TORKOL-4160 file (C-alpha; in steps of 0.2 Angstrom, whole numbers, padded with zeros to 4 digits, m for minus):
455
<pt num="1" X="0213" Y="0672" Z="0572"/>
<pt num="2" X="0205" Y="0656" Z="0578"/>
<pt num="3" X="0202" Y="0644" Z="0564"/>
<pt num="4" X="0204" Y="0657" Z="0550"/>
<pt num="5" X="0213" Y="0652" Z="0534"/>
<pt num="6" X="0230" Y="0659" Z="0537"/>
<pt num="7" X="0234" Y="0661" Z="0518"/>
<pt num="8" X="0221" Y="0676" Z="0518"/>
<pt num="9" X="0232" Y="0685" Z="0530"/>
<pt num="10" X="0246" Y="0688" Z="0518"/>
<pt num="11" X="0244" Y="0698" Z="0502"/>
<pt num="12" X="0262" Y="0696" Z="0499"/>
<pt num="13" X="0267" Y="0679" Z="0503"/>
<pt num="14" X="0286" Y="0681" Z="0501"/>
<pt num="15" X="0290" Y="0679" Z="0520"/>
<pt num="16" X="0280" Y="0663" Z="0521"/>
<pt num="17" X="0289" Y="0656" Z="0506"/>
<pt num="18" X="0306" Y="0662" Z="0511"/>
<pt num="19" X="0304" Y="0654" Z="0528"/>
<pt num="20" X="0300" Y="0638" Z="0520"/>
<pt num="21" X="0316" Y="0638" Z="0509"/>
<pt num="22" X="0326" Y="0639" Z="0525"/>
<pt num="23" X="0317" Y="0625" Z="0532"/>
<pt num="24" X="0318" Y="0614" Z="0517"/>
<pt num="25" X="0337" Y="0616" Z="0517"/>
<pt num="26" X="0337" Y="0611" Z="0536"/>
<pt num="27" X="0327" Y="0596" Z="0534"/>
<pt num="28" X="0335" Y="0590" Z="0518"/>
<pt num="29" X="0352" Y="0590" Z="0528"/>
<pt num="30" X="0345" Y="0584" Z="0545"/>
<pt num="31" X="0340" Y="0567" Z="0541"/>
<pt num="32" X="0346" Y="0561" Z="0559"/>
<pt num="33" X="0346" Y="0568" Z="0576"/>
<pt num="34" X="0365" Y="0570" Z="0575"/>
<pt num="35" X="0364" Y="0580" Z="0559"/>
<pt num="36" X="0350" Y="0591" Z="0566"/>
<pt num="37" X="0361" Y="0595" Z="0581"/>
<pt num="38" X="0376" Y="0599" Z="0570"/>
<pt num="39" X="0365" Y="0611" Z="0559"/>
<pt num="40" X="0358" Y="0619" Z="0575"/>
<pt num="41" X="0375" Y="0622" Z="0582"/>
<pt num="42" X="0379" Y="0631" Z="0566"/>
<pt num="43" X="0364" Y="0642" Z="0567"/>
<pt num="44" X="0366" Y="0646" Z="0585"/>
<pt num="45" X="0384" Y="0650" Z="0584"/>
<pt num="46" X="0381" Y="0661" Z="0569"/>
<pt num="47" X="0369" Y="0671" Z="0581"/>
<pt num="48" X="0382" Y="0673" Z="0595"/>
<pt num="49" X="0377" Y="0658" Z="0606"/>
<pt num="50" X="0391" Y="0651" Z="0617"/>
<pt num="51" X="0394" Y="0634" Z="0623"/>
<pt num="52" X="0389" Y="0634" Z="0641"/>
<pt num="53" X="0401" Y="0621" Z="0646"/>
<pt num="54" X="0415" Y="0633" Z="0643"/>
<pt num="55" X="0408" Y="0647" Z="0653"/>
<pt num="56" X="0412" Y="0652" Z="0671"/>
<pt num="57" X="0397" Y="0664" Z="0673"/>
<pt num="58" X="0381" Y="0670" Z="0664"/>
<pt num="59" X="0371" Y="0686" Z="0665"/>
<pt num="60" X="0355" Y="0693" Z="0658"/>
<pt num="61" X="0356" Y="0694" Z="0639"/>
<pt num="62" X="0369" Y="0681" Z="0637"/>
<pt num="63" X="0365" Y="0667" Z="0624"/>
<pt num="64" X="0371" Y="0650" Z="0628"/>
<pt num="65" X="0369" Y="0632" Z="0623"/>
<pt num="66" X="0372" Y="0614" Z="0630"/>
<pt num="67" X="0373" Y="0598" Z="0620"/>
<pt num="68" X="0371" Y="0580" Z="0626"/>
<pt num="69" X="0379" Y="0565" Z="0617"/>
<pt num="70" X="0378" Y="0573" Z="0600"/>
<pt num="71" X="0359" Y="0570" Z="0600"/>
<pt num="72" X="0352" Y="0584" Z="0612"/>
<pt num="73" X="0354" Y="0602" Z="0611"/>
<pt num="74" X="0346" Y="0616" Z="0623"/>
<pt num="75" X="0349" Y="0634" Z="0620"/>
<pt num="76" X="0345" Y="0649" Z="0631"/>
<pt num="77" X="0343" Y="0667" Z="0631"/>
<pt num="78" X="0346" Y="0673" Z="0649"/>
<pt num="79" X="0331" Y="0684" Z="0655"/>
<pt num="80" X="0330" Y="0700" Z="0665"/>
<pt num="81" X="0321" Y="0691" Z="0679"/>
<pt num="82" X="0328" Y="0679" Z="0691"/>
<pt num="83" X="0328" Y="0661" Z="0685"/>
<pt num="84" X="0317" Y="0656" Z="0700"/>
<pt num="85" X="0303" Y="0666" Z="0691"/>
<pt num="86" X="0302" Y="0652" Z="0678"/>
<pt num="87" X="0307" Y="0649" Z="0660"/>
<pt num="88" X="0298" Y="0650" Z="0643"/>
<pt num="89" X="0302" Y="0633" Z="0635"/>
<pt num="90" X="0300" Y="0627" Z="0618"/>
<pt num="91" X="0303" Y="0609" Z="0617"/>
<pt num="92" X="0303" Y="0598" Z="0601"/>
<pt num="93" X="0310" Y="0581" Z="0597"/>
<pt num="94" X="0322" Y="0578" Z="0582"/>
<pt num="95" X="0321" Y="0559" Z="0580"/>
<pt num="96" X="0309" Y="0552" Z="0566"/>
<pt num="97" X="0303" Y="0534" Z="0562"/>
<pt num="98" X="0316" Y="0525" Z="0551"/>
<pt num="99" X="0326" Y="0508" Z="0550"/>
<pt num="100" X="0342" Y="0505" Z="0560"/>
<pt num="101" X="0356" Y="0493" Z="0555"/>
<pt num="102" X="0357" Y="0478" Z="0567"/>
<pt num="103" X="0373" Y="0476" Z="0576"/>
<pt num="104" X="0378" Y="0462" Z="0564"/>
<pt num="105" X="0369" Y="0468" Z="0549"/>
<pt num="106" X="0378" Y="0460" Z="0534"/>
<pt num="107" X="0374" Y="0443" Z="0526"/>
<pt num="108" X="0375" Y="0435" Z="0509"/>
<pt num="109" X="0361" Y="0425" Z="0500"/>
<pt num="110" X="0362" Y="0419" Z="0483"/>
<pt num="111" X="0375" Y="0432" Z="0476"/>
<pt num="112" X="0366" Y="0446" Z="0485"/>
<pt num="113" X="0373" Y="0455" Z="0501"/>
<pt num="114" X="0360" Y="0462" Z="0512"/>
<pt num="115" X="0359" Y="0472" Z="0528"/>
<pt num="116" X="0348" Y="0466" Z="0542"/>
<pt num="117" X="0338" Y="0481" Z="0550"/>
<pt num="118" X="0326" Y="0484" Z="0565"/>
<pt num="119" X="0313" Y="0497" Z="0562"/>
<pt num="120" X="0312" Y="0512" Z="0574"/>
<pt num="121" X="0296" Y="0520" Z="0580"/>
<pt num="122" X="0279" Y="0518" Z="0573"/>
<pt num="123" X="0280" Y="0513" Z="0554"/>
<pt num="124" X="0269" Y="0506" Z="0541"/>
<pt num="125" X="0282" Y="0493" Z="0535"/>
<pt num="126" X="0275" Y="0492" Z="0518"/>
<pt num="127" X="0279" Y="0510" Z="0514"/>
<pt num="128" X="0297" Y="0507" Z="0516"/>
<pt num="129" X="0300" Y="0495" Z="0501"/>
<pt num="130" X="0304" Y="0500" Z="0483"/>
<pt num="131" X="0309" Y="0518" Z="0487"/>
<pt num="132" X="0327" Y="0526" Z="0486"/>
<pt num="133" X="0335" Y="0525" Z="0503"/>
<pt num="134" X="0351" Y="0533" Z="0510"/>
<pt num="135" X="0363" Y="0528" Z="0524"/>
<pt num="136" X="0367" Y="0540" Z="0538"/>
<pt num="137" X="0376" Y="0538" Z="0555"/>
<pt num="138" X="0393" Y="0534" Z="0563"/>
<pt num="139" X="0404" Y="0519" Z="0565"/>
<pt num="140" X="0415" Y="0520" Z="0581"/>
<pt num="141" X="0430" Y="0510" Z="0581"/>
<pt num="142" X="0438" Y="0502" Z="0596"/>
<pt num="143" X="0451" Y="0515" Z="0597"/>
<pt num="144" X="0438" Y="0528" Z="0599"/>
<pt num="145" X="0439" Y="0535" Z="0581"/>
<pt num="146" X="0422" Y="0540" Z="0574"/>
<pt num="147" X="0419" Y="0538" Z="0556"/>
<pt num="148" X="0404" Y="0547" Z="0548"/>
<pt num="149" X="0393" Y="0538" Z="0536"/>
<pt num="150" X="0383" Y="0548" Z="0523"/>
<pt num="151" X="0379" Y="0538" Z="0507"/>
<pt num="152" X="0365" Y="0541" Z="0495"/>
<pt num="153" X="0360" Y="0560" Z="0495"/>
<pt num="154" X="0371" Y="0566" Z="0481"/>
<pt num="155" X="0365" Y="0561" Z="0464"/>
<pt num="156" X="0382" Y="0554" Z="0460"/>
<pt num="157" X="0382" Y="0542" Z="0475"/>
<pt num="158" X="0373" Y="0525" Z="0475"/>
<pt num="159" X="0357" Y="0523" Z="0484"/>
<pt num="160" X="0351" Y="0507" Z="0493"/>
<pt num="161" X="0333" Y="0500" Z="0495"/>
<pt num="162" X="0322" Y="0486" Z="0500"/>
<pt num="163" X="0314" Y="0475" Z="0486"/>
<pt num="164" X="0296" Y="0469" Z="0485"/>
<pt num="165" X="0287" Y="0455" Z="0475"/>
<pt num="166" X="0281" Y="0458" Z="0458"/>
<pt num="167" X="0262" Y="0459" Z="0456"/>
<pt num="168" X="0262" Y="0444" Z="0446"/>
<pt num="169" X="0268" Y="0433" Z="0460"/>
<pt num="170" X="0259" Y="0442" Z="0475"/>
<pt num="171" X="0243" Y="0433" Z="0477"/>
<pt num="172" X="0247" Y="0426" Z="0494"/>
<pt num="173" X="0256" Y="0442" Z="0500"/>
<pt num="174" X="0241" Y="0453" Z="0495"/>
<pt num="175" X="0229" Y="0441" Z="0505"/>
<pt num="176" X="0238" Y="0446" Z="0521"/>
<pt num="177" X="0232" Y="0461" Z="0532"/>
<pt num="178" X="0242" Y="0477" Z="0529"/>
<pt num="179" X="0252" Y="0475" Z="0545"/>
<pt num="180" X="0259" Y="0458" Z="0538"/>
<pt num="181" X="0261" Y="0462" Z="0520"/>
<pt num="182" X="0279" Y="0466" Z="0524"/>
<pt num="183" X="0286" Y="0460" Z="0540"/>
<pt num="184" X="0299" Y="0467" Z="0551"/>
<pt num="185" X="0312" Y="0454" Z="0547"/>
<pt num="186" X="0309" Y="0457" Z="0529"/>
<pt num="187" X="0315" Y="0475" Z="0529"/>
<pt num="188" X="0332" Y="0470" Z="0524"/>
<pt num="189" X="0342" Y="0482" Z="0513"/>
<pt num="190" X="0350" Y="0477" Z="0497"/>
<pt num="191" X="0369" Y="0482" Z="0497"/>
<pt num="192" X="0378" Y="0474" Z="0483"/>
<pt num="193" X="0379" Y="0460" Z="0470"/>
<pt num="194" X="0396" Y="0459" Z="0463"/>
<pt num="195" X="0407" Y="0444" Z="0469"/>
<pt num="196" X="0425" Y="0446" Z="0473"/>
<pt num="197" X="0435" Y="0435" Z="0461"/>
<pt num="198" X="0442" Y="0419" Z="0467"/>
<pt num="199" X="0434" Y="0421" Z="0484"/>
<pt num="200" X="0425" Y="0405" Z="0489"/>
<pt num="201" X="0415" Y="0410" Z="0505"/>
<pt num="202" X="0403" Y="0424" Z="0504"/>
<pt num="203" X="0412" Y="0433" Z="0489"/>
<pt num="204" X="0399" Y="0447" Z="0487"/>
<pt num="205" X="0399" Y="0451" Z="0505"/>
<pt num="206" X="0418" Y="0450" Z="0505"/>
<pt num="207" X="0418" Y="0463" Z="0491"/>
<pt num="208" X="0407" Y="0475" Z="0500"/>
<pt num="209" X="0417" Y="0474" Z="0516"/>
<pt num="210" X="0432" Y="0477" Z="0505"/>
<pt num="211" X="0424" Y="0493" Z="0498"/>
<pt num="212" X="0420" Y="0499" Z="0516"/>
<pt num="213" X="0438" Y="0495" Z="0522"/>
<pt num="214" X="0445" Y="0505" Z="0507"/>
<pt num="215" X="0434" Y="0520" Z="0508"/>
<pt num="216" X="0430" Y="0522" Z="0526"/>
<pt num="217" X="0443" Y="0511" Z="0535"/>
<pt num="218" X="0431" Y="0501" Z="0544"/>
<pt num="219" X="0429" Y="0482" Z="0547"/>
<pt num="220" X="0413" Y="0471" Z="0549"/>
<pt num="221" X="0416" Y="0470" Z="0568"/>
<pt num="222" X="0415" Y="0489" Z="0569"/>
<pt num="223" X="0397" Y="0489" Z="0565"/>
<pt num="224" X="0394" Y="0482" Z="0583"/>
<pt num="225" X="0398" Y="0499" Z="0589"/>
<pt num="226" X="0389" Y="0509" Z="0575"/>
<pt num="227" X="0373" Y="0519" Z="0573"/>
<pt num="228" X="0368" Y="0518" Z="0555"/>
<pt num="229" X="0350" Y="0524" Z="0551"/>
<pt num="230" X="0342" Y="0520" Z="0534"/>
<pt num="231" X="0331" Y="0535" Z="0529"/>
<pt num="232" X="0323" Y="0541" Z="0513"/>
<pt num="233" X="0335" Y="0548" Z="0500"/>
<pt num="234" X="0333" Y="0565" Z="0492"/>
<pt num="235" X="0329" Y="0583" Z="0497"/>
<pt num="236" X="0313" Y="0590" Z="0503"/>
<pt num="237" X="0302" Y="0598" Z="0489"/>
<pt num="238" X="0288" Y="0610" Z="0486"/>
<pt num="239" X="0272" Y="0600" Z="0485"/>
<pt num="240" X="0256" Y="0606" Z="0475"/>
<pt num="241" X="0255" Y="0616" Z="0459"/>
<pt num="242" X="0253" Y="0631" Z="0470"/>
<pt num="243" X="0269" Y="0627" Z="0480"/>
<pt num="244" X="0259" Y="0629" Z="0496"/>
<pt num="245" X="0266" Y="0613" Z="0504"/>
<pt num="246" X="0282" Y="0605" Z="0508"/>
<pt num="247" X="0285" Y="0586" Z="0505"/>
<pt num="248" X="0299" Y="0578" Z="0514"/>
<pt num="249" X="0305" Y="0565" Z="0527"/>
<pt num="250" X="0305" Y="0569" Z="0545"/>
<pt num="251" X="0292" Y="0583" Z="0547"/>
<pt num="252" X="0288" Y="0574" Z="0563"/>
<pt num="253" X="0295" Y="0583" Z="0572"/>
<pt num="254" X="0308" Y="0593" Z="0564"/>
<pt num="255" X="0296" Y="0606" Z="0557"/>
<pt num="256" X="0292" Y="0610" Z="0575"/>
<pt num="257" X="0311" Y="0609" Z="0580"/>
<pt num="258" X="0316" Y="0621" Z="0566"/>
<pt num="259" X="0302" Y="0634" Z="0569"/>
<pt num="260" X="0305" Y="0633" Z="0588"/>
<pt num="261" X="0324" Y="0635" Z="0586"/>
<pt num="262" X="0321" Y="0650" Z="0573"/>
<pt num="263" X="0310" Y="0658" Z="0585"/>
<pt num="264" X="0323" Y="0658" Z="0599"/>
<pt num="265" X="0337" Y="0664" Z="0586"/>
<pt num="266" X="0326" Y="0678" Z="0581"/>
<pt num="267" X="0322" Y="0684" Z="0599"/>
<pt num="268" X="0333" Y="0697" Z="0607"/>
<pt num="269" X="0330" Y="0702" Z="0625"/>
<pt num="270" X="0317" Y="0693" Z="0636"/>
<pt num="271" X="0310" Y="0695" Z="0653"/>
<pt num="272" X="0310" Y="0677" Z="0657"/>
<pt num="273" X="0324" Y="0666" Z="0652"/>
<pt num="274" X="0319" Y="0658" Z="0635"/>
<pt num="275" X="0324" Y="0641" Z="0630"/>
<pt num="276" X="0323" Y="0629" Z="0615"/>
<pt num="277" X="0327" Y="0611" Z="0619"/>
<pt num="278" X="0328" Y="0598" Z="0605"/>
<pt num="279" X="0327" Y="0580" Z="0612"/>
<pt num="280" X="0329" Y="0562" Z="0605"/>
<pt num="281" X="0319" Y="0545" Z="0607"/>
<pt num="282" X="0301" Y="0553" Z="0607"/>
<pt num="283" X="0296" Y="0540" Z="0594"/>
<pt num="284" X="0300" Y="0526" Z="0606"/>
<pt num="285" X="0294" Y="0533" Z="0622"/>
<pt num="286" X="0307" Y="0547" Z="0626"/>
<pt num="287" X="0317" Y="0535" Z="0636"/>
<pt num="288" X="0336" Y="0534" Z="0638"/>
<pt num="289" X="0350" Y="0546" Z="0641"/>
<pt num="290" X="0345" Y="0557" Z="0626"/>
<pt num="291" X="0326" Y="0556" Z="0628"/>
<pt num="292" X="0315" Y="0569" Z="0637"/>
<pt num="293" X="0314" Y="0558" Z="0652"/>
<pt num="294" X="0333" Y="0560" Z="0655"/>
<pt num="295" X="0339" Y="0572" Z="0668"/>
<pt num="296" X="0349" Y="0581" Z="0655"/>
<pt num="297" X="0337" Y="0596" Z="0655"/>
<pt num="298" X="0336" Y="0597" Z="0674"/>
<pt num="299" X="0355" Y="0596" Z="0675"/>
<pt num="300" X="0358" Y="0610" Z="0663"/>
<pt num="301" X="0346" Y="0622" Z="0671"/>
<pt num="302" X="0354" Y="0618" Z="0687"/>
<pt num="303" X="0371" Y="0622" Z="0678"/>
<pt num="304" X="0364" Y="0639" Z="0673"/>
<pt num="305" X="0358" Y="0642" Z="0691"/>
<pt num="306" X="0376" Y="0638" Z="0696"/>
<pt num="307" X="0383" Y="0650" Z="0683"/>
<pt num="308" X="0372" Y="0663" Z="0690"/>
<pt num="309" X="0380" Y="0661" Z="0707"/>
<pt num="310" X="0365" Y="0652" Z="0715"/>
<pt num="311" X="0369" Y="0643" Z="0732"/>
<pt num="312" X="0357" Y="0628" Z="0729"/>
<pt num="313" X="0355" Y="0626" Z="0710"/>
<pt num="314" X="0345" Y="0610" Z="0710"/>
<pt num="315" X="0332" Y="0617" Z="0722"/>
<pt num="316" X="0331" Y="0633" Z="0712"/>
<pt num="317" X="0329" Y="0622" Z="0697"/>
<pt num="318" X="0314" Y="0613" Z="0704"/>
<pt num="319" X="0306" Y="0630" Z="0709"/>
<pt num="320" X="0310" Y="0637" Z="0692"/>
<pt num="321" X="0301" Y="0623" Z="0684"/>
<pt num="322" X="0285" Y="0625" Z="0694"/>
<pt num="323" X="0285" Y="0643" Z="0688"/>
<pt num="324" X="0289" Y="0639" Z="0670"/>
<pt num="325" X="0278" Y="0639" Z="0654"/>
<pt num="326" X="0281" Y="0627" Z="0640"/>
<pt num="327" X="0275" Y="0624" Z="0623"/>
<pt num="328" X="0278" Y="0606" Z="0618"/>
<pt num="329" X="0281" Y="0609" Z="0600"/>
<pt num="330" X="0275" Y="0593" Z="0591"/>
<pt num="331" X="0265" Y="0590" Z="0576"/>
<pt num="332" X="0247" Y="0585" Z="0575"/>
<pt num="333" X="0237" Y="0575" Z="0562"/>
<pt num="334" X="0230" Y="0585" Z="0548"/>
<pt num="335" X="0213" Y="0582" Z="0542"/>
<pt num="336" X="0214" Y="0572" Z="0526"/>
<pt num="337" X="0199" Y="0573" Z="0514"/>
<pt num="338" X="0203" Y="0555" Z="0508"/>
<pt num="339" X="0201" Y="0548" Z="0526"/>
<pt num="340" X="0187" Y="0559" Z="0534"/>
<pt num="341" X="0181" Y="0544" Z="0544"/>
<pt num="342" X="0195" Y="0544" Z="0557"/>
<pt num="343" X="0192" Y="0562" Z="0563"/>
<pt num="344" X="0179" Y="0572" Z="0572"/>
<pt num="345" X="0179" Y="0587" Z="0560"/>
<pt num="346" X="0174" Y="0599" Z="0574"/>
<pt num="347" X="0190" Y="0594" Z="0583"/>
<pt num="348" X="0202" Y="0591" Z="0569"/>
<pt num="349" X="0217" Y="0601" Z="0563"/>
<pt num="350" X="0216" Y="0608" Z="0545"/>
<pt num="351" X="0230" Y="0613" Z="0533"/>
<pt num="352" X="0231" Y="0632" Z="0531"/>
<pt num="353" X="0223" Y="0636" Z="0548"/>
<pt num="354" X="0239" Y="0639" Z="0557"/>
<pt num="355" X="0247" Y="0633" Z="0573"/>
<pt num="356" X="0238" Y="0618" Z="0582"/>
<pt num="357" X="0235" Y="0617" Z="0600"/>
<pt num="358" X="0231" Y="0600" Z="0607"/>
<pt num="359" X="0225" Y="0601" Z="0625"/>
<pt num="360" X="0228" Y="0583" Z="0627"/>
<pt num="361" X="0234" Y="0569" Z="0616"/>
<pt num="362" X="0236" Y="0551" Z="0623"/>
<pt num="363" X="0224" Y="0537" Z="0617"/>
<pt num="364" X="0206" Y="0532" Z="0620"/>
<pt num="365" X="0203" Y="0537" Z="0638"/>
<pt num="366" X="0217" Y="0551" Z="0637"/>
<pt num="367" X="0230" Y="0537" Z="0642"/>
<pt num="368" X="0247" Y="0544" Z="0643"/>
<pt num="369" X="0243" Y="0562" Z="0640"/>
<pt num="370" X="0246" Y="0579" Z="0647"/>
<pt num="371" X="0230" Y="0587" Z="0650"/>
<pt num="372" X="0233" Y="0606" Z="0650"/>
<pt num="373" X="0225" Y="0617" Z="0663"/>
<pt num="374" X="0212" Y="0628" Z="0656"/>
<pt num="375" X="0219" Y="0643" Z="0665"/>
<pt num="376" X="0235" Y="0641" Z="0655"/>
<pt num="377" X="0226" Y="0637" Z="0639"/>
<pt num="378" X="0217" Y="0654" Z="0641"/>
<pt num="379" X="0233" Y="0663" Z="0644"/>
<pt num="380" X="0240" Y="0655" Z="0628"/>
<pt num="381" X="0225" Y="0660" Z="0618"/>
<pt num="382" X="0227" Y="0678" Z="0623"/>
<pt num="383" X="0245" Y="0678" Z="0618"/>
<pt num="384" X="0242" Y="0671" Z="0601"/>
<pt num="385" X="0227" Y="0683" Z="0598"/>
<pt num="386" X="0237" Y="0698" Z="0603"/>
<pt num="387" X="0251" Y="0694" Z="0592"/>
<pt num="388" X="0239" Y="0691" Z="0577"/>
<pt num="389" X="0244" Y="0672" Z="0576"/>
<pt num="390" X="0232" Y="0661" Z="0567"/>
<pt num="391" X="0229" Y="0645" Z="0577"/>
<pt num="392" X="0217" Y="0631" Z="0579"/>
<pt num="393" X="0214" Y="0617" Z="0591"/>
<pt num="394" X="0213" Y="0598" Z="0588"/>
<pt num="395" X="0212" Y="0580" Z="0595"/>
<pt num="396" X="0222" Y="0566" Z="0587"/>
<pt num="397" X="0207" Y="0557" Z="0578"/>
<pt num="398" X="0191" Y="0550" Z="0585"/>
<pt num="399" X="0191" Y="0544" Z="0603"/>
<pt num="400" X="0193" Y="0526" Z="0600"/>
<pt num="401" X="0202" Y="0527" Z="0583"/>
<pt num="402" X="0220" Y="0527" Z="0590"/>
<pt num="403" X="0230" Y="0541" Z="0597"/>
<pt num="404" X="0248" Y="0546" Z="0601"/>
<pt num="405" X="0259" Y="0555" Z="0613"/>
<pt num="406" X="0272" Y="0569" Z="0615"/>
<pt num="407" X="0285" Y="0575" Z="0627"/>
<pt num="408" X="0272" Y="0586" Z="0636"/>
<pt num="409" X="0268" Y="0575" Z="0650"/>
<pt num="410" X="0286" Y="0572" Z="0655"/>
<pt num="411" X="0289" Y="0591" Z="0658"/>
<pt num="412" X="0272" Y="0592" Z="0666"/>
<pt num="413" X="0278" Y="0580" Z="0679"/>
<pt num="414" X="0289" Y="0594" Z="0685"/>
<pt num="415" X="0272" Y="0604" Z="0689"/>
<pt num="416" X="0275" Y="0616" Z="0675"/>
<pt num="417" X="0262" Y="0623" Z="0663"/>
<pt num="418" X="0263" Y="0613" Z="0647"/>
<pt num="419" X="0252" Y="0612" Z="0631"/>
<pt num="420" X="0256" Y="0604" Z="0614"/>
<pt num="421" X="0257" Y="0617" Z="0600"/>
<pt num="422" X="0263" Y="0611" Z="0583"/>
<pt num="423" X="0259" Y="0609" Z="0564"/>
<pt num="424" X="0247" Y="0598" Z="0555"/>
<pt num="425" X="0255" Y="0584" Z="0545"/>
<pt num="426" X="0248" Y="0572" Z="0531"/>
<pt num="427" X="0256" Y="0555" Z="0529"/>
<pt num="428" X="0263" Y="0556" Z="0547"/>
<pt num="429" X="0277" Y="0543" Z="0550"/>
<pt num="430" X="0278" Y="0539" Z="0531"/>
<pt num="431" X="0294" Y="0541" Z="0521"/>
<pt num="432" X="0286" Y="0556" Z="0513"/>
<pt num="433" X="0276" Y="0568" Z="0525"/>
<pt num="434" X="0268" Y="0584" Z="0520"/>
<pt num="435" X="0265" Y="0601" Z="0529"/>
<pt num="436" X="0258" Y="0618" Z="0524"/>
<pt num="437" X="0271" Y="0632" Z="0522"/>
<pt num="438" X="0259" Y="0644" Z="0530"/>
<pt num="439" X="0256" Y="0633" Z="0546"/>
<pt num="440" X="0275" Y="0632" Z="0547"/>
<pt num="441" X="0276" Y="0651" Z="0547"/>
<pt num="442" X="0262" Y="0654" Z="0559"/>
<pt num="443" X="0270" Y="0641" Z="0571"/>
<pt num="444" X="0286" Y="0651" Z="0570"/>
<pt num="445" X="0277" Y="0667" Z="0574"/>
<pt num="446" X="0267" Y="0659" Z="0588"/>
<pt num="447" X="0283" Y="0652" Z="0596"/>
<pt num="448" X="0291" Y="0670" Z="0595"/>
<pt num="449" X="0276" Y="0678" Z="0603"/>
<pt num="450" X="0276" Y="0665" Z="0617"/>
<pt num="451" X="0294" Y="0668" Z="0622"/>
<pt num="452" X="0292" Y="0687" Z="0625"/>
<pt num="453" X="0274" Y="0687" Z="0631"/>
<pt num="454" X="0270" Y="0695" Z="0648"/>
<pt num="455" X="0262" Y="0685" Z="0662"/>
């Protein structure tokens, strides 16, 4: 099972391809955290999960979920054992690198109206120009009315985009380093170019604002309290002539979110209380009310303890966390034969070799990482092998090459056992990322095995 090619495990690959089809639909719809939560709610309620905020008690076998600010969701199957014995937790993040509208986005320049943006997360800015882009998000008016924005996914809808210099005039631009070829303040989205007749001041901008007023009932001022994300337009697609891969936006980390959620959905009874939590803001440090550093997760586990009749739910939660096991479901960098120089091949993740374990991430001297205990790693290895799950281990590139982080260390701060376990990705953080279908499926199988494994 360790470092074997997982495709060879399947003579009939129908299950692998069928699972990928469901994932493609999920990721094609879930272009933002809010949309992922909406889709997760549909899947959970279809499987009989109830909103924990409406319940007065829970018992073993119950299936419940909690949401937070439309950007987090945590779902539980209540186990047979007391909560203090610990939970089995699958945790993934559902935010991805993108561009966000600024609070005052619109301006006109020489008969063009553009929208000012601020990039979110780690991006190569030059990758975001000259590609079809869509707008997703919400505009919240002063009276509290929320207007959903979804423009650019249907083939009959307009798209937007960011222009670039023609090659004939790019001598100075191409002399710059890659980080400066396109700068952050240059990532402005083209919105329109038709002027409103007889309008003397900003006629194109006035025309665009009139369209928004007519179609959505929103004014320019309303964008101060809006959240508009600029993301690649279009659906996830099969990649490769053998259809072995999936190309799409947001694999990091929605491929792990989907496979983790599906693992919980396809689990029935458990000894330990099983949990899948999907969080926001990982790409900018897991901060804020909807990031993994929020007390949301701690509060809802305490709420579960309260619903079970525990006298001191917060203290029980702390004890339960100390006895918990978690897989931090996050992607890893797949070895790319075009760029072998950035990896140590002995400790790299490869497409087709299954679920990836990262004992630690961080950067250089393991800065900012969760370094999993070997005792826990050994237990995880046994679980995967006994379930016939194909898996591999990796580091995120060579020691001094760079690095990255996950939410693992945050839950590790509660003194629980945590290790990163995810799916290798090519083109990570680009508008089009790539994963292997069989790695996606092995992750799902591994997550399922983890939820029900014996201590």
